[in-house]
C-alpha positions as CSV (number, residue, x, y, z in Angstrom):
1,X,0.0,0.0,0.0
2,X,1.4,3.4,-0.8
3,X,1.7,6.2,1.7
4,X,-1.0,8.5,0.3
5,X,-3.5,5.7,0.1
6,X,-2.9,4.8,3.7
7,X,-3.2,8.4,4.8
8,X,-6.5,8.8,3.0
9,X,-7.8,5.6,4.6
10,X,-6.7,6.8,8.1
11,X,-8.5,10.1,7.5
12,X,-11.6,8.3,6.4
13,X,-11.6,5.9,9.4
14,X,-11.0,8.7,11.9
15,X,-13.6,11.1,10.4
16,X,-10.9,13.7,10.0
17,X,-9.7,13.4,13.6
18,X,-5.9,13.7,13.7
19,X,-4.2,10.3,13.8
20,X,-0.4,10.3,13.5
21,X,1.2,7.6,11.4
22,X,4.6,6.2,12.6
23,X,6.2,4.1,9.9
24,X,7.9,1.1,11.5
25,X,11.1,0.7,9.7
26,X,12.7,-2.2,11.6
27,X,12.8,-4.6,8.6
28,X,14.1,-2.1,6.1
29,X,17.3,-0.1,5.5
30,X,18.0,3.6,5.1
31,X,17.3,3.6,1.4
32,X,13.6,2.6,1.9
33,X,13.2,5.1,4.8
34,X,14.6,7.8,2.5
35,X,12.1,6.9,-0.2
36,X,9.2,7.1,2.2
37,X,10.5,10.4,3.6
38,X,10.6,11.7,0.0
39,X,6.8,11.0,-0.2
40,X,6.3,13.1,2.9
41,X,6.6,10.7,5.9
42,X,8.5,12.2,8.9
43,X,8.0,9.8,11.8
44,X,9.7,6.4,11.9
45,X,9.8,3.7,14.6
46,X,12.5,1.3,15.5
47,X,12.5,-1.5,18.1
48,X,16.3,-2.1,18.5
49,X,18.6,0.6,19.8
50,X,21.5,-0.5,17.6
51,X,19.4,-0.2,14.5
52,X,18.1,3.2,15.5
53,X,21.6,4.4,16.2
54,X,22.8,3.2,12.7
55,X,19.8,4.5,10.7
56,X,19.6,7.9,12.5
57,X,23.2,8.4,11.8
58,X,22.9,7.5,8.1
59,X,19.9,9.8,7.7
60,X,20.8,12.6,10.1
61,X,20.5,15.3,7.4
62,X,16.8,14.5,7.1
63,X,15.8,15.5,10.6
64,X,13.4,12.6,11.0
65,X,11.2,12.1,14.0
66,X,12.5,8.8,15.6
67,X,10.3,6.8,17.9
68,X,11.7,4.0,20.0
69,X,9.1,1.2,20.2
70,X,11.0,-1.8,21.5
71,X,12.0,-3.2,24.8
72,X,14.7,-1.0,26.3
73,X,17.5,-2.9,28.0
74,X,19.3,-1.0,30.7
75,X,22.7,-1.4,29.0
76,X,21.3,0.4,25.9
77,X,19.9,3.4,27.7
78,X,22.9,5.7,27.1
79,X,23.0,4.9,23.4
80,X,19.3,5.6,23.0
81,X,19.5,8.9,24.9
82,X,22.4,10.1,22.8
83,X,20.1,10.1,19.7
84,X,17.4,12.2,21.5
85,X,14.4,10.3,20.1
86,X,11.2,12.2,19.5
87,X,9.3,9.8,21.5
88,X,10.1,6.8,23.7
89,X,6.9,4.7,23.4
90,X,7.8,1.6,25.4
91,X,8.4,2.6,29.1
92,X,7.1,-0.5,30.8
93,X,8.0,-0.2,34.5
94,X,8.7,2.4,37.2
95,X,12.1,0.9,37.7
96,X,13.1,1.4,34.0
97,X,11.5,4.9,34.0
98,X,13.7,5.8,37.0
99,X,16.9,4.3,35.4
100,X,16.3,6.4,32.2
101,X,15.3,9.6,34.1
102,X,18.6,9.4,36.1
103,X,20.7,9.6,33.0
104,X,18.7,12.3,31.2
105,X,19.9,15.9,30.9
106,X,16.9,16.9,28.7
107,X,13.1,16.2,28.7
108,X,12.2,13.0,26.9
109,X,8.6,12.6,25.7
110,X,7.5,9.2,26.8
111,X,4.6,6.8,26.6
112,X,3.7,4.2,29.2
113,X,3.4,0.7,27.6
114,X,0.5,-1.3,28.9
115,X,-0.1,-5.0,28.4
116,X,-3.9,-4.6,27.8
117,X,-4.4,-8.1,26.4
118,X,-2.7,-9.6,29.4
119,X,-0.6,-11.9,27.2
120,X,2.7,-13.5,28.5
121,X,4.3,-12.9,25.1
122,X,3.9,-9.1,25.4
123,X,5.8,-6.6,27.5
124,X,4.1,-3.8,29.3
125,X,2.5,-3.0,32.6
126,X,-0.3,-5.0,34.0
127,X,-3.6,-3.1,33.3
128,X,-4.4,-2.9,37.0
129,X,-1.2,-1.0,37.7
130,X,-1.3,1.4,34.8
131,X,-2.9,4.5,36.3
132,X,-1.0,4.2,39.6
133,X,2.3,3.7,37.8
134,X,1.7,6.6,35.4
135,X,1.2,8.9,38.4
136,X,4.2,7.6,40.2
137,X,6.5,8.1,37.2
138,X,5.1,11.6,36.6
139,X,5.8,12.3,40.2
140,X,9.3,10.8,40.5
141,X,10.8,11.2,37.0
142,X,11.2,14.9,36.3
143,X,13.0,14.4,33.0
144,X,10.4,12.1,31.5
145,X,7.6,14.0,29.9
146,X,4.8,11.4,30.0
147,X,2.5,12.1,27.1
148,X,0.1,9.1,27.1
149,X,0.0,5.3,26.6
150,X,1.0,2.7,24.1
151,X,-0.3,-0.9,23.7
152,X,-0.4,-3.8,21.4
153,X,-3.8,-5.3,20.7
154,X,-4.8,-8.9,21.5
155,X,-3.2,-11.5,19.4
156,X,-6.4,-12.9,18.0
157,X,-8.2,-13.5,14.7
158,X,-11.4,-12.4,16.5
159,X,-11.9,-8.7,15.8
160,X,-14.2,-8.3,18.8
161,X,-11.4,-9.7,21.0
162,X,-8.9,-7.2,19.5
163,X,-11.4,-4.3,19.8
164,X,-12.0,-5.2,23.5
165,X,-8.3,-4.9,24.3
166,X,-8.2,-1.5,22.6
167,X,-11.3,-0.3,24.3
168,X,-9.7,-1.2,27.7
169,X,-6.6,0.8,26.8
170,X,-8.8,3.8,25.7
171,X,-10.6,3.9,29.0
172,X,-7.2,4.1,30.8
173,X,-6.1,6.8,28.3
174,X,-9.2,8.9,29.0
175,X,-8.7,8.7,32.7
176,X,-5.1,9.9,32.3
177,X,-6.0,12.9,30.1
178,X,-6.4,15.1,33.2
179,X,-2.8,14.1,34.0
180,X,-1.5,15.3,30.7
181,X,-2.0,12.3,28.5
182,X,-2.4,13.3,24.8
183,X,-1.3,10.3,22.9
184,X,-3.0,6.9,22.6
185,X,-0.7,4.8,20.5
186,X,-2.4,1.6,19.4
187,X,-2.8,-0.3,16.2
188,X,-0.3,-1.9,13.8
189,X,-0.5,-3.2,10.2
190,X,-2.9,-6.0,11.1
191,X,-5.3,-4.1,13.3
192,X,-4.9,-0.3,12.8
193,X,-8.5,0.0,11.4
194,X,-9.9,-1.4,14.6
195,X,-7.6,0.7,16.8
196,X,-8.6,3.9,15.0
197,X,-12.3,3.1,15.5
198,X,-11.5,2.5,19.2
199,X,-10.0,6.0,19.6
200,X,-6.3,5.6,18.8
201,X,-4.6,8.8,17.7
202,X,-1.2,7.2,16.8
203,X,-0.7,4.0,14.8
204,X,2.5,2.1,14.1
205,X,2.5,0.6,10.6
206,X,5.4,-1.3,9.0
207,X,4.8,-4.2,6.7
208,X,1.9,-2.6,4.9
209,X,4.1,0.4,3.9
210,X,7.3,-1.4,3.0
211,X,6.0,-4.4,1.1
């Protein structure tokens, strides 16, 4: 699917509500990222720090908005922070938040990752701890600018099951809006249509764009 077609579809699904597209570039190289940039795409997501370091260096003249969406290992924190990503989407514990906060000398926009589907294969905070953890991180991590939540939908062929997981996330997002939450990042290539209908305002699409 080309970029403009996807953007038109997003616009249609959201009834004109603003939904940001993050192009997940983990399976492609700098050449493909540059091609999508030339079509107007600015935000790209990577889930491995070493890949993000390499690509952001190769494409530094483009001033892209880099999102880190993968699990952050503590031994990779310094390398990630050096890049100054636009958004760290995958903060999944208070402990990790504090470890990152300690090493920051600037404000880092951050999302709290929640395991809304309660699946062992997924990282993210337990849904019952989400609100309390969000408030604790906001309170104790002055260099992390918490801007909302991120989640991955239920791994299921049943669309109702997927929608249910997104709806749970959206309820949490709504209750955090009074605490400054602006971003509800949910939906990937396989389920972005459901996510947008459930209120997502940021989707992370890879394989559809780079096929």
